[in-house]
PyMOL commands that place a pseudoatom at each C-alpha (Angstrom):
pseudoatom trace, name=CA, resn=MET, resi=1, chain=A, elem=C, hetatm=0, pos=[103.541, 75.045, 106.707]
pseudoatom trace, name=CA, resn=ALA, resi=2, chain=A, elem=C, hetatm=0, pos=[102.108, 76.385, 103.831]
pseudoatom trace, name=CA, resn=MET, resi=3, chain=A, elem=C, hetatm=0, pos=[98.867, 75.231, 104.447]
pseudoatom trace, name=CA, resn=ASN, resi=4, chain=A, elem=C, hetatm=0, pos=[98.613, 77.641, 107.650]
pseudoatom trace, name=CA, resn=VAL, resi=5, chain=A, elem=C, hetatm=0, pos=[100.217, 80.101, 105.742]
pseudoatom trace, name=CA, resn=GLU, resi=6, chain=A, elem=C, hetatm=0, pos=[96.509, 79.522, 103.290]
pseudoatom trace, name=CA, resn=ARG, resi=7, chain=A, elem=C, hetatm=0, pos=[94.630, 79.135, 105.933]
pseudoatom trace, name=CA, resn=PHE, resi=8, chain=A, elem=C, hetatm=0, pos=[95.927, 82.045, 108.227]
pseudoatom trace, name=CA, resn=VAL, resi=9, chain=A, elem=C, hetatm=0, pos=[95.293, 84.041, 104.528]
pseudoatom trace, name=CA, resn=TRP, resi=10, chain=A, elem=C, hetatm=0, pos=[91.878, 83.392, 103.922]
pseudoatom trace, name=CA, resn=LEU, resi=11, chain=A, elem=C, hetatm=0, pos=[90.927, 83.753, 107.391]
pseudoatom trace, name=CA, resn=ILE, resi=12, chain=A, elem=C, hetatm=0, pos=[92.432, 87.751, 107.331]
pseudoatom trace, name=CA, resn=VAL, resi=13, chain=A, elem=C, hetatm=0, pos=[90.340, 87.928, 104.284]
pseudoatom trace, name=CA, resn=GLY, resi=14, chain=A, elem=C, hetatm=0, pos=[87.426, 86.510, 104.882]
pseudoatom trace, name=CA, resn=GLY, resi=15, chain=A, elem=C, hetatm=0, pos=[86.706, 88.159, 107.898]
pseudoatom trace, name=CA, resn=GLY, resi=16, chain=A, elem=C, hetatm=0, pos=[87.992, 91.407, 106.551]
pseudoatom trace, name=CA, resn=ILE, resi=17, chain=A, elem=C, hetatm=0, pos=[85.052, 90.929, 103.877]
pseudoatom trace, name=CA, resn=ALA, resi=18, chain=A, elem=C, hetatm=0, pos=[82.367, 90.317, 106.463]
pseudoatom trace, name=CA, resn=LEU, resi=19, chain=A, elem=C, hetatm=0, pos=[83.111, 92.648, 108.866]
pseudoatom trace, name=CA, resn=VAL, resi=20, chain=A, elem=C, hetatm=0, pos=[82.711, 95.256, 105.731]
pseudoatom trace, name=CA, resn=ALA, resi=21, chain=A, elem=C, hetatm=0, pos=[79.226, 94.098, 104.758]
pseudoatom trace, name=CA, resn=GLY, resi=22, chain=A, elem=C, hetatm=0, pos=[77.935, 93.245, 108.001]
pseudoatom trace, name=CA, resn=LEU, resi=23, chain=A, elem=C, hetatm=0, pos=[78.405, 96.453, 109.513]
pseudoatom trace, name=CA, resn=TRP, resi=24, chain=A, elem=C, hetatm=0, pos=[77.130, 98.457, 106.201]
pseudoatom trace, name=CA, resn=LEU, resi=25, chain=A, elem=C, hetatm=0, pos=[74.298, 96.222, 106.208]
pseudoatom trace, name=CA, resn=VAL, resi=26, chain=A, elem=C, hetatm=0, pos=[73.912, 97.231, 110.163]
pseudoatom trace, name=CA, resn=ALA, resi=27, chain=A, elem=C, hetatm=0, pos=[74.836, 100.944, 108.607]
pseudoatom trace, name=CA, resn=PHE, resi=28, chain=A, elem=C, hetatm=0, pos=[71.328, 101.147, 105.958]
pseudoatom trace, name=CA, resn=PHE, resi=29, chain=A, elem=C, hetatm=0, pos=[68.486, 98.980, 107.104]
pseudoatom trace, name=CA, resn=ASP, resi=30, chain=A, elem=C, hetatm=0, pos=[66.882, 100.053, 110.807]
pseudoatom trace, name=CA, resn=ALA, resi=31, chain=A, elem=C, hetatm=0, pos=[68.064, 98.991, 114.287]
pseudoatom trace, name=CA, resn=TRP, resi=32, chain=A, elem=C, hetatm=0, pos=[66.446, 95.512, 115.242]
pseudoatom trace, name=CA, resn=SER, resi=33, chain=A, elem=C, hetatm=0, pos=[65.113, 94.937, 111.377]
pseudoatom trace, name=CA, resn=VAL, resi=34, chain=A, elem=C, hetatm=0, pos=[65.967, 91.223, 109.884]
pseudoatom trace, name=CA, resn=ALA, resi=35, chain=A, elem=C, hetatm=0, pos=[68.857, 92.608, 107.940]
pseudoatom trace, name=CA, resn=TRP, resi=36, chain=A, elem=C, hetatm=0, pos=[69.625, 94.659, 110.998]
pseudoatom trace, name=CA, resn=LEU, resi=37, chain=A, elem=C, hetatm=0, pos=[70.500, 91.487, 112.959]
pseudoatom trace, name=CA, resn=ALA, resi=38, chain=A, elem=C, hetatm=0, pos=[72.185, 89.577, 110.056]
pseudoatom trace, name=CA, resn=GLY, resi=39, chain=A, elem=C, hetatm=0, pos=[74.477, 92.631, 109.253]
pseudoatom trace, name=CA, resn=ALA, resi=40, chain=A, elem=C, hetatm=0, pos=[75.257, 92.411, 113.396]
pseudoatom trace, name=CA, resn=GLY, resi=41, chain=A, elem=C, hetatm=0, pos=[75.856, 88.241, 113.394]
pseudoatom trace, name=CA, resn=LEU, resi=42, chain=A, elem=C, hetatm=0, pos=[78.134, 88.770, 110.267]
pseudoatom trace, name=CA, resn=ALA, resi=43, chain=A, elem=C, hetatm=0, pos=[80.183, 91.468, 111.195]
pseudoatom trace, name=CA, resn=LEU, resi=44, chain=A, elem=C, hetatm=0, pos=[80.799, 89.228, 115.126]
pseudoatom trace, name=CA, resn=LEU, resi=45, chain=A, elem=C, hetatm=0, pos=[81.753, 86.105, 112.296]
pseudoatom trace, name=CA, resn=GLY, resi=46, chain=A, elem=C, hetatm=0, pos=[84.018, 88.768, 110.332]
pseudoatom trace, name=CA, resn=ALA, resi=47, chain=A, elem=C, hetatm=0, pos=[85.785, 90.043, 113.411]
pseudoatom trace, name=CA, resn=GLY, resi=48, chain=A, elem=C, hetatm=0, pos=[86.238, 86.614, 115.084]
pseudoatom trace, name=CA, resn=SER, resi=49, chain=A, elem=C, hetatm=0, pos=[88.076, 85.246, 111.702]
pseudoatom trace, name=CA, resn=LEU, resi=50, chain=A, elem=C, hetatm=0, pos=[90.220, 87.449, 111.093]
pseudoatom trace, name=CA, resn=GLY, resi=51, chain=A, elem=C, hetatm=0, pos=[91.029, 88.535, 114.747]
pseudoatom trace, name=CA, resn=GLY, resi=52, chain=A, elem=C, hetatm=0, pos=[91.317, 83.844, 114.719]
pseudoatom trace, name=CA, resn=GLY, resi=53, chain=A, elem=C, hetatm=0, pos=[93.503, 84.682, 112.094]
pseudoatom trace, name=CA, resn=ILE, resi=54, chain=A, elem=C, hetatm=0, pos=[95.871, 86.850, 112.886]
pseudoatom trace, name=CA, resn=ASP, resi=55, chain=A, elem=C, hetatm=0, pos=[95.918, 84.755, 116.285]
pseudoatom trace, name=CA, resn=SER, resi=56, chain=A, elem=C, hetatm=0, pos=[97.120, 81.897, 114.688]
pseudoatom trace, name=CA, resn=ARG, resi=57, chain=A, elem=C, hetatm=0, pos=[100.208, 83.515, 113.147]
pseudoatom trace, name=CA, resn=ILE, resi=58, chain=A, elem=C, hetatm=0, pos=[101.182, 85.382, 116.975]
pseudoatom trace, name=CA, resn=GLU, resi=59, chain=A, elem=C, hetatm=0, pos=[103.622, 83.002, 119.007]
pseudoatom trace, name=CA, resn=ILE, resi=60, chain=A, elem=C, hetatm=0, pos=[104.189, 84.033, 122.165]
for i in range(1, 60): cmd.bond("trace and resi %d" % i, "trace and resi %d" % (i + 1))
show_as sticks, trace
zoom trace
């Protein structure tokens, strides 16, 4: 059980940090530049990790 809680926390925190970093990159660089695309990918990865962490704790 402790391992699941630890993984849950890592997914939430890491996903949140990646999401915010990606959104900052998207906000500061020109659309479709390499940095903008990297930011968009990072934001998608962060959102997926955040959603996965939340979903792992929801019981139906």
